[in-house]
ROZA-126282 format. One record per residue (C-alpha): residue number from 0; residue in one letter; x, y, z. Coordinates in steps of 0.25 Angstrom, whole numbers. Each point is the difference from the previous one (the first is absolute). Example, Ala and Ser with C-alpha at 12.3 -4.5 7.8 and 13.67 -1.06 7.14 Angstrom:
R | n | res | u | v | w
R | 0 | a | 49 | -18 | 31
R | 1 | s | 6 | 14 | -2
//
This chain:
R | n | res | u | v | w
R | 0 | m | -163 | 120 | -138
R | 1 | e | -9 | 12 | 4
R | 2 | e | -8 | -9 | 10
R | 3 | e | 13 | -4 | 6
R | 4 | l | 4 | 14 | 3
R | 5 | r | -14 | 3 | 6
R | 6 | r | 1 | -12 | 9
R | 7 | l | 14 | 4 | 4
R | 8 | q | -5 | 14 | 3
R | 9 | r | -11 | -6 | 9
R | 10 | r | 10 | -8 | 7
R | 11 | f | 8 | 12 | 3
R | 12 | s | -12 | 7 | 5
R | 13 | e | -4 | -11 | 9
R | 14 | l | 14 | -1 | 6
R | 15 | a | 0 | 15 | 3
R | 16 | a | -14 | -1 | 6
R | 17 | r | 4 | -11 | 9
R | 18 | a | 12 | 7 | 5
R | 19 | a | -7 | 12 | 3
R | 20 | r | -12 | -7 | 7
R | 21 | q | 8 | -10 | 8
R | 22 | n | 12 | 9 | 3
R | 23 | r | 11 | -9 | -5
R | 24 | y | 8 | -2 | -12
R | 25 | t | -4 | -8 | -12
R | 26 | y | 9 | -5 | -11
R | 27 | t | -1 | -5 | -15
R | 28 | a | 8 | -11 | -6
R | 29 | f | 12 | 5 | -8
R | 30 | l | -5 | 9 | -11
R | 31 | t | 5 | 1 | -14
R | 32 | p | 5 | 14 | -5
R | 33 | a | -13 | 2 | -7
R | 34 | e | -8 | -3 | 12
R | 35 | q | 8 | 9 | 8
R | 36 | d | -3 | 11 | -10
R | 37 | l | -15 | -2 | 1
R | 38 | l | 1 | 1 | 16
R | 39 | l | 8 | 13 | -1
R | 40 | r | -10 | 6 | -10
R | 41 | s | -12 | -4 | 9
R | 42 | a | 7 | 3 | 14
R | 43 | r | -8 | 13 | 2
R | 44 | s | -13 | -7 | 0
R | 45 | l | 3 | -11 | 10
R | 46 | e | -4 | 1 | 15
R | 47 | a | 14 | -3 | 5
R | 48 | p | 14 | 4 | -5
R | 49 | a | 7 | -10 | -8
R | 50 | t | 15 | -2 | 0
R | 51 | l | 8 | -9 | -9
R | 52 | l | 10 | -9 | 7
R | 53 | g | 11 | -9 | -6
R | 54 | g | 10 | -10 | 5
R | 55 | f | 11 | 9 | -4
R | 56 | e | 2 | 15 | -5
R | 57 | g | -4 | 0 | -15
R | 58 | a | -7 | -13 | 0
R | 59 | e | -9 | -1 | -13
R | 60 | r | -11 | -8 | 7
R | 61 | r | -5 | 6 | 13
R | 62 | l | -12 | -2 | 9
R | 63 | a | -10 | 11 | 4
R | 64 | c | -2 | 3 | 15
R | 65 | f | -13 | 7 | 4
R | 66 | g | 0 | 8 | 13
R | 67 | d | 7 | 12 | 6
R | 68 | e | 11 | -1 | 10
R | 69 | a | -3 | 13 | 7
R | 70 | a | -15 | -4 | 2
R | 71 | l | 3 | -14 | 4
R | 72 | g | 12 | 3 | 9
R | 73 | y | 10 | -11 | -5
R | 74 | p | 7 | -3 | -13
R | 75 | p | -5 | -10 | -10
R | 76 | a | 6 | -14 | 1
R | 77 | p | -2 | -6 | -14
R | 78 | p | -3 | -15 | 0
R | 79 | f | 12 | -5 | -7
R | 80 | a | 14 | -5 | 5
R | 81 | a | 13 | -2 | -7
R | 82 | s | 4 | -15 | -2
R | 83 | a | 12 | -7 | -6
R | 84 | s | 0 | -13 | -7
R | 85 | l | 13 | -9 | 0
R | 86 | p | 2 | -12 | -8
R | 87 | r | -2 | -13 | 8
R | 88 | r | 13 | -8 | 1
R | 89 | r | -1 | -14 | -6
R | 90 | g | -4 | -10 | 11
R | 91 | s | -4 | 10 | 10
R | 92 | p | -15 | -1 | 6
R | 93 | r | -11 | 8 | -5
R | 94 | t | -7 | 9 | 10
R | 95 | s | -13 | 7 | 1
R | 96 | g | -7 | 9 | 10
R | 97 | t | -6 | -13 | 6
R | 98 | g | 11 | -9 | 1
R | 99 | t | 12 | -7 | -7
R | 100 | f | -2 | -10 | -11
R | 101 | s | 11 | -9 | -5
R | 102 | a | 6 | 2 | -14
R | 103 | r | -2 | -11 | -10
//
């Protein structure tokens, strides 16, 4: 467990350094509350500021965004989007991003 925390801390440092070096935002995957706590405890030692972003206010799992809007001149644009999933009607064709497939 201790090694996993050290690995995660190194990843936070790498993402913050990349954000500072390349003048762009970098992001983590969604973090558990324990991972978020580790980030917040180590935020002062990072090369770029970190902000926690979620899909909605009060979300438990959030991603970390490294970078500073004032320095970069534009707001962060997290790499996630909302989607909806609806049940397929019986007999309707299956579709994908590459084409239409017949239902069997």
